[in-house]
mmCIF file of the N, C-alpha and C atoms, coordinates in Angstrom:
data_MODEL
# 
_entry.id   MODEL 
# 
loop_
_atom_site.group_PDB 
_atom_site.id 
_atom_site.type_symbol 
_atom_site.label_atom_id 
_atom_site.label_alt_id 
_atom_site.label_comp_id 
_atom_site.label_asym_id 
_atom_site.label_entity_id 
_atom_site.label_seq_id 
_atom_site.pdbx_PDB_ins_code 
_atom_site.Cartn_x 
_atom_site.Cartn_y 
_atom_site.Cartn_z 
_atom_site.occupancy 
_atom_site.B_iso_or_equiv 
_atom_site.pdbx_formal_charge 
_atom_site.auth_seq_id 
_atom_site.auth_comp_id 
_atom_site.auth_asym_id 
_atom_site.auth_atom_id 
_atom_site.pdbx_PDB_model_num 
ATOM 1   N N  . MET A 1 1  ? 6.878   -13.374 -23.357 1.00 0.00 ? 1  MET A N  1 
ATOM 2   C CA . MET A 1 1  ? 6.080   -14.558 -22.174 1.00 0.00 ? 1  MET A CA 1 
ATOM 3   C C  . MET A 1 1  ? 6.777   -14.140 -20.870 1.00 0.00 ? 1  MET A C  1 
ATOM 4   N N  . PHE A 1 2  ? 8.020   -13.822 -20.835 1.00 0.00 ? 2  PHE A N  1 
ATOM 5   C CA . PHE A 1 2  ? 8.500   -13.491 -19.732 1.00 0.00 ? 2  PHE A CA 1 
ATOM 6   C C  . PHE A 1 2  ? 7.939   -12.401 -18.901 1.00 0.00 ? 2  PHE A C  1 
ATOM 7   N N  . ASN A 1 3  ? 7.655   -11.470 -19.720 1.00 0.00 ? 3  ASN A N  1 
ATOM 8   C CA . ASN A 1 3  ? 7.160   -9.842  -19.591 1.00 0.00 ? 3  ASN A CA 1 
ATOM 9   C C  . ASN A 1 3  ? 5.540   -10.434 -19.032 1.00 0.00 ? 3  ASN A C  1 
ATOM 10  N N  . ASP A 1 4  ? 5.117   -11.006 -19.550 1.00 0.00 ? 4  ASP A N  1 
ATOM 11  C CA . ASP A 1 4  ? 3.616   -11.239 -19.148 1.00 0.00 ? 4  ASP A CA 1 
ATOM 12  C C  . ASP A 1 4  ? 3.549   -12.144 -17.664 1.00 0.00 ? 4  ASP A C  1 
ATOM 13  N N  . LEU A 1 5  ? 4.535   -12.885 -17.588 1.00 0.00 ? 5  LEU A N  1 
ATOM 14  C CA . LEU A 1 5  ? 4.314   -13.607 -16.243 1.00 0.00 ? 5  LEU A CA 1 
ATOM 15  C C  . LEU A 1 5  ? 4.965   -12.733 -15.407 1.00 0.00 ? 5  LEU A C  1 
ATOM 16  N N  . SER A 1 6  ? 5.997   -11.695 -15.482 1.00 0.00 ? 6  SER A N  1 
ATOM 17  C CA . SER A 1 6  ? 6.333   -10.701 -14.432 1.00 0.00 ? 6  SER A CA 1 
ATOM 18  C C  . SER A 1 6  ? 5.056   -9.733  -14.027 1.00 0.00 ? 6  SER A C  1 
ATOM 19  N N  . LYS A 1 7  ? 4.384   -9.559  -15.136 1.00 0.00 ? 7  LYS A N  1 
ATOM 20  C CA . LYS A 1 7  ? 3.212   -8.779  -14.884 1.00 0.00 ? 7  LYS A CA 1 
ATOM 21  C C  . LYS A 1 7  ? 2.029   -9.633  -13.960 1.00 0.00 ? 7  LYS A C  1 
ATOM 22  N N  . LEU A 1 8  ? 2.043   -10.712 -14.153 1.00 0.00 ? 8  LEU A N  1 
ATOM 23  C CA . LEU A 1 8  ? 1.215   -12.059 -13.742 1.00 0.00 ? 8  LEU A CA 1 
ATOM 24  C C  . LEU A 1 8  ? 1.518   -11.681 -12.416 1.00 0.00 ? 8  LEU A C  1 
ATOM 25  N N  . GLY A 1 9  ? 2.520   -11.876 -12.084 1.00 0.00 ? 9  GLY A N  1 
ATOM 26  C CA . GLY A 1 9  ? 3.376   -12.294 -10.575 1.00 0.00 ? 9  GLY A CA 1 
ATOM 27  C C  . GLY A 1 9  ? 3.115   -10.955 -9.804  1.00 0.00 ? 9  GLY A C  1 
ATOM 28  N N  . LYS A 1 10 ? 3.438   -9.454  -10.254 1.00 0.00 ? 10 LYS A N  1 
ATOM 29  C CA . LYS A 1 10 ? 3.236   -8.358  -9.805  1.00 0.00 ? 10 LYS A CA 1 
ATOM 30  C C  . LYS A 1 10 ? 1.522   -8.519  -9.559  1.00 0.00 ? 10 LYS A C  1 
ATOM 31  N N  . TYR A 1 11 ? 0.568   -8.673  -10.272 1.00 0.00 ? 11 TYR A N  1 
ATOM 32  C CA . TYR A 1 11 ? -0.942  -8.460  -10.058 1.00 0.00 ? 11 TYR A CA 1 
ATOM 33  C C  . TYR A 1 11 ? -0.962  -9.606  -8.879  1.00 0.00 ? 11 TYR A C  1 
ATOM 34  N N  . LEU A 1 12 ? -0.857  -10.550 -8.897  1.00 0.00 ? 12 LEU A N  1 
ATOM 35  C CA . LEU A 1 12 ? -0.878  -11.663 -7.521  1.00 0.00 ? 12 LEU A CA 1 
ATOM 36  C C  . LEU A 1 12 ? -0.698  -11.192 -6.444  1.00 0.00 ? 12 LEU A C  1 
ATOM 37  N N  . GLY A 1 13 ? 0.743   -10.315 -6.583  1.00 0.00 ? 13 GLY A N  1 
ATOM 38  C CA . GLY A 1 13 ? 1.391   -10.205 -5.236  1.00 0.00 ? 13 GLY A CA 1 
ATOM 39  C C  . GLY A 1 13 ? 0.624   -9.127  -4.620  1.00 0.00 ? 13 GLY A C  1 
ATOM 40  N N  . GLN A 1 14 ? 0.244   -8.238  -5.580  1.00 0.00 ? 14 GLN A N  1 
ATOM 41  C CA . GLN A 1 14 ? -0.901  -7.169  -5.039  1.00 0.00 ? 14 GLN A CA 1 
ATOM 42  C C  . GLN A 1 14 ? -1.711  -7.503  -4.724  1.00 0.00 ? 14 GLN A C  1 
ATOM 43  N N  . ALA A 1 15 ? -2.607  -8.177  -5.326  1.00 0.00 ? 15 ALA A N  1 
ATOM 44  C CA . ALA A 1 15 ? -3.851  -8.920  -4.965  1.00 0.00 ? 15 ALA A CA 1 
ATOM 45  C C  . ALA A 1 15 ? -3.956  -9.922  -3.357  1.00 0.00 ? 15 ALA A C  1 
ATOM 46  N N  . ALA A 1 16 ? -2.671  -10.420 -3.289  1.00 0.00 ? 16 ALA A N  1 
ATOM 47  C CA . ALA A 1 16 ? -2.522  -10.964 -2.212  1.00 0.00 ? 16 ALA A CA 1 
ATOM 48  C C  . ALA A 1 16 ? -2.583  -9.825  -0.704  1.00 0.00 ? 16 ALA A C  1 
ATOM 49  N N  . ARG A 1 17 ? -1.752  -8.677  -1.075  1.00 0.00 ? 17 ARG A N  1 
ATOM 50  C CA . ARG A 1 17 ? -1.642  -7.878  -0.062  1.00 0.00 ? 17 ARG A CA 1 
ATOM 51  C C  . ARG A 1 17 ? -2.913  -6.770  0.111   1.00 0.00 ? 17 ARG A C  1 
ATOM 52  N N  . LEU A 1 18 ? -3.466  -6.812  -0.910  1.00 0.00 ? 18 LEU A N  1 
ATOM 53  C CA . LEU A 1 18 ? -5.047  -6.534  -0.743  1.00 0.00 ? 18 LEU A CA 1 
ATOM 54  C C  . LEU A 1 18 ? -5.673  -7.267  0.442   1.00 0.00 ? 18 LEU A C  1 
ATOM 55  N N  . MET A 1 19 ? -5.846  -8.516  0.022   1.00 0.00 ? 19 MET A N  1 
ATOM 56  C CA . MET A 1 19 ? -6.618  -9.375  0.719   1.00 0.00 ? 19 MET A CA 1 
ATOM 57  C C  . MET A 1 19 ? -6.188  -9.156  1.959   1.00 0.00 ? 19 MET A C  1 
ATOM 58  N N  . VAL A 1 20 ? -5.253  -9.136  2.673   1.00 0.00 ? 20 VAL A N  1 
ATOM 59  C CA . VAL A 1 20 ? -4.873  -8.757  4.107   1.00 0.00 ? 20 VAL A CA 1 
ATOM 60  C C  . VAL A 1 20 ? -4.952  -7.549  4.258   1.00 0.00 ? 20 VAL A C  1 
ATOM 61  N N  . GLY A 1 21 ? -5.307  -6.780  3.589   1.00 0.00 ? 21 GLY A N  1 
ATOM 62  C CA . GLY A 1 21 ? -5.455  -5.065  4.146   1.00 0.00 ? 21 GLY A CA 1 
ATOM 63  C C  . GLY A 1 21 ? -4.261  -4.525  3.969   1.00 0.00 ? 21 GLY A C  1 
ATOM 64  N N  . LEU A 1 22 ? -3.274  -4.610  3.158   1.00 0.00 ? 22 LEU A N  1 
ATOM 65  C CA . LEU A 1 22 ? -2.311  -4.020  3.334   1.00 0.00 ? 22 LEU A CA 1 
ATOM 66  C C  . LEU A 1 22 ? -2.146  -3.365  1.527   1.00 0.00 ? 22 LEU A C  1 
ATOM 67  N N  . PRO A 1 23 ? -2.371  -2.022  1.914   1.00 0.00 ? 23 PRO A N  1 
ATOM 68  C CA . PRO A 1 23 ? -2.299  -1.460  0.396   1.00 0.00 ? 23 PRO A CA 1 
ATOM 69  C C  . PRO A 1 23 ? -0.869  -1.198  -0.718  1.00 0.00 ? 23 PRO A C  1 
ATOM 70  N N  . ASP A 1 24 ? -0.428  -1.649  -1.886  1.00 0.00 ? 24 ASP A N  1 
ATOM 71  C CA . ASP A 1 24 ? 0.527   -1.613  -2.255  1.00 0.00 ? 24 ASP A CA 1 
ATOM 72  C C  . ASP A 1 24 ? 1.461   -0.581  -2.107  1.00 0.00 ? 24 ASP A C  1 
ATOM 73  N N  . TYR A 1 25 ? 2.593   -0.502  -1.546  1.00 0.00 ? 25 TYR A N  1 
ATOM 74  C CA . TYR A 1 25 ? 3.338   0.846   -1.707  1.00 0.00 ? 25 TYR A CA 1 
ATOM 75  C C  . TYR A 1 25 ? 3.985   1.442   -3.027  1.00 0.00 ? 25 TYR A C  1 
ATOM 76  N N  . ASP A 1 26 ? 3.973   0.770   -3.914  1.00 0.00 ? 26 ASP A N  1 
ATOM 77  C CA . ASP A 1 26 ? 4.461   1.293   -5.432  1.00 0.00 ? 26 ASP A CA 1 
ATOM 78  C C  . ASP A 1 26 ? 3.397   2.254   -5.724  1.00 0.00 ? 26 ASP A C  1 
ATOM 79  N N  . THR A 1 27 ? 1.790   1.610   -5.715  1.00 0.00 ? 27 THR A N  1 
ATOM 80  C CA . THR A 1 27 ? 0.768   2.134   -6.194  1.00 0.00 ? 27 THR A CA 1 
ATOM 81  C C  . THR A 1 27 ? 0.512   3.862   -5.260  1.00 0.00 ? 27 THR A C  1 
ATOM 82  N N  . TYR A 1 28 ? 0.693   3.553   -3.857  1.00 0.00 ? 28 TYR A N  1 
ATOM 83  C CA . TYR A 1 28 ? 1.086   4.887   -3.026  1.00 0.00 ? 28 TYR A CA 1 
ATOM 84  C C  . TYR A 1 28 ? 2.022   5.645   -3.698  1.00 0.00 ? 28 TYR A C  1 
ATOM 85  N N  . VAL A 1 29 ? 3.334   5.099   -4.094  1.00 0.00 ? 29 VAL A N  1 
ATOM 86  C CA . VAL A 1 29 ? 4.124   6.364   -4.584  1.00 0.00 ? 29 VAL A CA 1 
ATOM 87  C C  . VAL A 1 29 ? 3.705   6.841   -5.640  1.00 0.00 ? 29 VAL A C  1 
ATOM 88  N N  . ALA A 1 30 ? 3.216   6.186   -6.754  1.00 0.00 ? 30 ALA A N  1 
ATOM 89  C CA . ALA A 1 30 ? 3.138   6.618   -8.178  1.00 0.00 ? 30 ALA A CA 1 
ATOM 90  C C  . ALA A 1 30 ? 1.576   7.667   -7.750  1.00 0.00 ? 30 ALA A C  1 
ATOM 91  N N  . HIS A 1 31 ? 0.856   7.482   -6.807  1.00 0.00 ? 31 HIS A N  1 
ATOM 92  C CA . HIS A 1 31 ? -0.147  8.268   -6.549  1.00 0.00 ? 31 HIS A CA 1 
ATOM 93  C C  . HIS A 1 31 ? 0.310   9.622   -5.988  1.00 0.00 ? 31 HIS A C  1 
ATOM 94  N N  . MET A 1 32 ? 0.573   9.896   -4.749  1.00 0.00 ? 32 MET A N  1 
ATOM 95  C CA . MET A 1 32 ? 1.528   10.727  -4.283  1.00 0.00 ? 32 MET A CA 1 
ATOM 96  C C  . MET A 1 32 ? 2.234   11.503  -5.387  1.00 0.00 ? 32 MET A C  1 
ATOM 97  N N  . LYS A 1 33 ? 3.117   10.879  -6.254  1.00 0.00 ? 33 LYS A N  1 
ATOM 98  C CA . LYS A 1 33 ? 3.864   11.811  -7.237  1.00 0.00 ? 33 LYS A CA 1 
ATOM 99  C C  . LYS A 1 33 ? 3.224   12.426  -8.222  1.00 0.00 ? 33 LYS A C  1 
ATOM 100 N N  . ALA A 1 34 ? 1.968   11.552  -8.740  1.00 0.00 ? 34 ALA A N  1 
ATOM 101 C CA . ALA A 1 34 ? 0.870   12.105  -9.758  1.00 0.00 ? 34 ALA A CA 1 
ATOM 102 C C  . ALA A 1 34 ? 0.340   13.602  -9.210  1.00 0.00 ? 34 ALA A C  1 
ATOM 103 N N  . THR A 1 35 ? -0.674  13.296  -8.091  1.00 0.00 ? 35 THR A N  1 
ATOM 104 C CA . THR A 1 35 ? -1.419  13.853  -7.503  1.00 0.00 ? 35 THR A CA 1 
ATOM 105 C C  . THR A 1 35 ? -1.130  15.015  -6.522  1.00 0.00 ? 35 THR A C  1 
ATOM 106 N N  . HIS A 1 36 ? 0.114   14.656  -5.283  1.00 0.00 ? 36 HIS A N  1 
ATOM 107 C CA . HIS A 1 36 ? 0.517   15.338  -4.456  1.00 0.00 ? 36 HIS A CA 1 
ATOM 108 C C  . HIS A 1 36 ? 1.980   15.669  -4.530  1.00 0.00 ? 36 HIS A C  1 
ATOM 109 N N  . PRO A 1 37 ? 2.356   16.053  -5.765  1.00 0.00 ? 37 PRO A N  1 
ATOM 110 C CA . PRO A 1 37 ? 3.977   16.064  -5.813  1.00 0.00 ? 37 PRO A CA 1 
ATOM 111 C C  . PRO A 1 37 ? 4.552   17.176  -4.745  1.00 0.00 ? 37 PRO A C  1 
ATOM 112 N N  . ASP A 1 38 ? 3.790   18.085  -4.287  1.00 0.00 ? 38 ASP A N  1 
ATOM 113 C CA . ASP A 1 38 ? 4.346   19.070  -3.332  1.00 0.00 ? 38 ASP A CA 1 
ATOM 114 C C  . ASP A 1 38 ? 4.450   18.210  -1.692  1.00 0.00 ? 38 ASP A C  1 
ATOM 115 N N  . ARG A 1 39 ? 3.871   17.222  -1.542  1.00 0.00 ? 39 ARG A N  1 
ATOM 116 C CA . ARG A 1 39 ? 3.996   16.541  -0.244  1.00 0.00 ? 39 ARG A CA 1 
ATOM 117 C C  . ARG A 1 39 ? 4.892   15.624  -0.692  1.00 0.00 ? 39 ARG A C  1 
ATOM 118 N N  . PRO A 1 40 ? 5.717   15.242  0.873   1.00 0.00 ? 40 PRO A N  1 
ATOM 119 C CA . PRO A 1 40 ? 6.583   14.238  0.946   1.00 0.00 ? 40 PRO A CA 1 
ATOM 120 C C  . PRO A 1 40 ? 6.284   12.926  1.025   1.00 0.00 ? 40 PRO A C  1 
ATOM 121 N N  . VAL A 1 41 ? 6.866   12.128  0.045   1.00 0.00 ? 41 VAL A N  1 
ATOM 122 C CA . VAL A 1 41 ? 6.567   10.427  0.256   1.00 0.00 ? 41 VAL A CA 1 
ATOM 123 C C  . VAL A 1 41 ? 7.134   9.927   1.664   1.00 0.00 ? 41 VAL A C  1 
ATOM 124 N N  . MET A 1 42 ? 6.372   8.908   1.780   1.00 0.00 ? 42 MET A N  1 
ATOM 125 C CA . MET A 1 42 ? 6.745   8.183   3.256   1.00 0.00 ? 42 MET A CA 1 
ATOM 126 C C  . MET A 1 42 ? 7.489   7.374   2.712   1.00 0.00 ? 42 MET A C  1 
ATOM 127 N N  . SER A 1 43 ? 8.471   6.767   3.683   1.00 0.00 ? 43 SER A N  1 
ATOM 128 C CA . SER A 1 43 ? 9.419   5.543   3.395   1.00 0.00 ? 43 SER A CA 1 
ATOM 129 C C  . SER A 1 43 ? 8.352   4.402   3.501   1.00 0.00 ? 43 SER A C  1 
ATOM 130 N N  . TYR A 1 44 ? 9.105   3.204   3.075   1.00 0.00 ? 44 TYR A N  1 
ATOM 131 C CA . TYR A 1 44 ? 8.279   1.931   3.129   1.00 0.00 ? 44 TYR A CA 1 
ATOM 132 C C  . TYR A 1 44 ? 7.818   1.528   4.503   1.00 0.00 ? 44 TYR A C  1 
ATOM 133 N N  . GLU A 1 45 ? 8.841   2.073   5.291   1.00 0.00 ? 45 GLU A N  1 
ATOM 134 C CA . GLU A 1 45 ? 8.777   1.503   6.687   1.00 0.00 ? 45 GLU A CA 1 
ATOM 135 C C  . GLU A 1 45 ? 7.600   2.358   7.302   1.00 0.00 ? 45 GLU A C  1 
ATOM 136 N N  . GLU A 1 46 ? 7.459   3.886   7.265   1.00 0.00 ? 46 GLU A N  1 
ATOM 137 C CA . GLU A 1 46 ? 6.291   4.529   7.506   1.00 0.00 ? 46 GLU A CA 1 
ATOM 138 C C  . GLU A 1 46 ? 5.184   4.181   6.698   1.00 0.00 ? 46 GLU A C  1 
ATOM 139 N N  . PHE A 1 47 ? 5.250   4.381   5.732   1.00 0.00 ? 47 PHE A N  1 
ATOM 140 C CA . PHE A 1 47 ? 3.826   3.561   4.985   1.00 0.00 ? 47 PHE A CA 1 
ATOM 141 C C  . PHE A 1 47 ? 3.228   2.608   5.543   1.00 0.00 ? 47 PHE A C  1 
ATOM 142 N N  . PHE A 1 48 ? 3.817   1.381   6.068   1.00 0.00 ? 48 PHE A N  1 
ATOM 143 C CA . PHE A 1 48 ? 3.590   0.094   6.820   1.00 0.00 ? 48 PHE A CA 1 
ATOM 144 C C  . PHE A 1 48 ? 3.276   0.578   8.222   1.00 0.00 ? 48 PHE A C  1 
ATOM 145 N N  . ARG A 1 49 ? 3.924   1.085   8.501   1.00 0.00 ? 49 ARG A N  1 
ATOM 146 C CA . ARG A 1 49 ? 3.679   1.523   9.806   1.00 0.00 ? 49 ARG A CA 1 
ATOM 147 C C  . ARG A 1 49 ? 2.045   2.288   9.892   1.00 0.00 ? 49 ARG A C  1 
ATOM 148 N N  . GLU A 1 50 ? 2.305   3.001   9.168   1.00 0.00 ? 50 GLU A N  1 
ATOM 149 C CA . GLU A 1 50 ? 0.650   4.149   8.997   1.00 0.00 ? 50 GLU A CA 1 
ATOM 150 C C  . GLU A 1 50 ? -0.475  3.346   8.425   1.00 0.00 ? 50 GLU A C  1 
ATOM 151 N N  . ARG A 1 51 ? -0.401  2.363   7.878   1.00 0.00 ? 51 ARG A N  1 
ATOM 152 C CA . ARG A 1 51 ? -1.286  1.419   7.287   1.00 0.00 ? 51 ARG A CA 1 
ATOM 153 C C  . ARG A 1 51 ? -1.601  0.399   8.493   1.00 0.00 ? 51 ARG A C  1 
ATOM 154 N N  . GLN A 1 52 ? -0.861  0.127   9.315   1.00 0.00 ? 52 GLN A N  1 
ATOM 155 C CA . GLN A 1 52 ? -1.083  -0.834  10.309  1.00 0.00 ? 52 GLN A CA 1 
ATOM 156 C C  . GLN A 1 52 ? -1.578  0.002   11.380  1.00 0.00 ? 52 GLN A C  1 
ATOM 157 N N  . GLU A 1 53 ? -1.336  1.326   11.841  1.00 0.00 ? 53 GLU A N  1 
ATOM 158 C CA . GLU A 1 53 ? -2.088  2.009   12.763  1.00 0.00 ? 53 GLU A CA 1 
ATOM 159 C C  . GLU A 1 53 ? -3.474  2.376   12.002  1.00 0.00 ? 53 GLU A C  1 
ATOM 160 N N  . ALA A 1 54 ? -3.560  2.588   11.000  1.00 0.00 ? 54 ALA A N  1 
ATOM 161 C CA . ALA A 1 54 ? -5.042  3.072   10.278  1.00 0.00 ? 54 ALA A CA 1 
ATOM 162 C C  . ALA A 1 54 ? -5.874  1.858   10.690  1.00 0.00 ? 54 ALA A C  1 
ATOM 163 N N  . ARG A 1 55 ? -5.324  0.815   10.008  1.00 0.00 ? 55 ARG A N  1 
ATOM 164 C CA . ARG A 1 55 ? -6.186  -0.446  10.379  1.00 0.00 ? 55 ARG A CA 1 
ATOM 165 C C  . ARG A 1 55 ? -6.306  -1.197  11.491  1.00 0.00 ? 55 ARG A C  1 
ATOM 166 N N  . TYR A 1 56 ? -5.349  -1.332  12.707  1.00 0.00 ? 56 TYR A N  1 
ATOM 167 C CA . TYR A 1 56 ? -5.305  -1.981  13.497  1.00 0.00 ? 56 TYR A CA 1 
ATOM 168 C C  . TYR A 1 56 ? -5.280  -0.865  14.930  1.00 0.00 ? 56 TYR A C  1 
ATOM 169 N N  . GLY A 1 57 ? -5.132  0.302   14.744  1.00 0.00 ? 57 GLY A N  1 
ATOM 170 C CA . GLY A 1 57 ? -4.597  1.385   16.163  1.00 0.00 ? 57 GLY A CA 1 
ATOM 171 C C  . GLY A 1 57 ? -5.821  1.582   16.661  1.00 0.00 ? 57 GLY A C  1 
ATOM 172 N N  . GLY A 1 58 ? -5.376  2.283   17.832  1.00 0.00 ? 58 GLY A N  1 
ATOM 173 C CA . GLY A 1 58 ? -6.718  2.254   18.916  1.00 0.00 ? 58 GLY A CA 1 
ATOM 174 C C  . GLY A 1 58 ? -7.176  3.551   18.879  1.00 0.00 ? 58 GLY A C  1 
ATOM 175 N N  . GLY A 1 59 ? -8.057  3.711   17.247  1.00 0.00 ? 59 GLY A N  1 
ATOM 176 C CA . GLY A 1 59 ? -8.650  4.858   17.462  1.00 0.00 ? 59 GLY A CA 1 
ATOM 177 C C  . GLY A 1 59 ? -10.072 4.552   17.888  1.00 0.00 ? 59 GLY A C  1 
ATOM 178 N N  . SER A 1 60 ? -11.111 5.821   18.301  1.00 0.00 ? 60 SER A N  1 
ATOM 179 C CA . SER A 1 60 ? -11.831 5.458   18.788  1.00 0.00 ? 60 SER A CA 1 
ATOM 180 C C  . SER A 1 60 ? -13.208 5.204   18.036  1.00 0.00 ? 60 SER A C  1 
ATOM 181 N N  . GLY A 1 61 ? -14.288 4.603   18.526  1.00 0.00 ? 61 GLY A N  1 
ATOM 182 C CA . GLY A 1 61 ? -15.558 4.267   17.939  1.00 0.00 ? 61 GLY A CA 1 
ATOM 183 C C  . GLY A 1 61 ? -15.249 2.688   17.308  1.00 0.00 ? 61 GLY A C  1 
ATOM 184 N N  . ARG A 1 62 ? -14.283 2.141   17.191  1.00 0.00 ? 62 ARG A N  1 
ATOM 185 C CA . ARG A 1 62 ? -14.262 0.865   16.982  1.00 0.00 ? 62 ARG A CA 1 
ATOM 186 C C  . ARG A 1 62 ? -14.366 -0.373  18.403  1.00 0.00 ? 62 ARG A C  1 
ATOM 187 N N  . CYS A 1 63 ? -15.050 -1.318  18.097  1.00 0.00 ? 63 CYS A N  1 
ATOM 188 C CA . CYS A 1 63 ? -15.456 -2.221  19.091  1.00 0.00 ? 63 CYS A CA 1 
ATOM 189 C C  . CYS A 1 63 ? -14.471 -3.477  19.195  1.00 0.00 ? 63 CYS A C  1 
ATOM 190 N N  . CYS A 1 64 ? -13.611 -3.630  18.389  1.00 0.00 ? 64 CYS A N  1 
ATOM 191 C CA . CYS A 1 64 ? -12.411 -4.696  18.371  1.00 0.00 ? 64 CYS A CA 1 
ATOM 192 C C  . CYS A 1 64 ? -11.129 -4.190  18.363  1.00 0.00 ? 64 CYS A C  1 
# 
């Protein structure tokens, strides 16, 4: 039962982060290790900063 509650909590946390546009760091790390083992994995701080930059950064072509 506690294992199921733990999984539920993990999924709810992941859903909440995705709702505000922040991808899950653990999913990113698993993806990098599985598909790009030769590339370095960003720290959580680097990942967070990069995602914020991608979402709100001053890239050209965006109106807001």
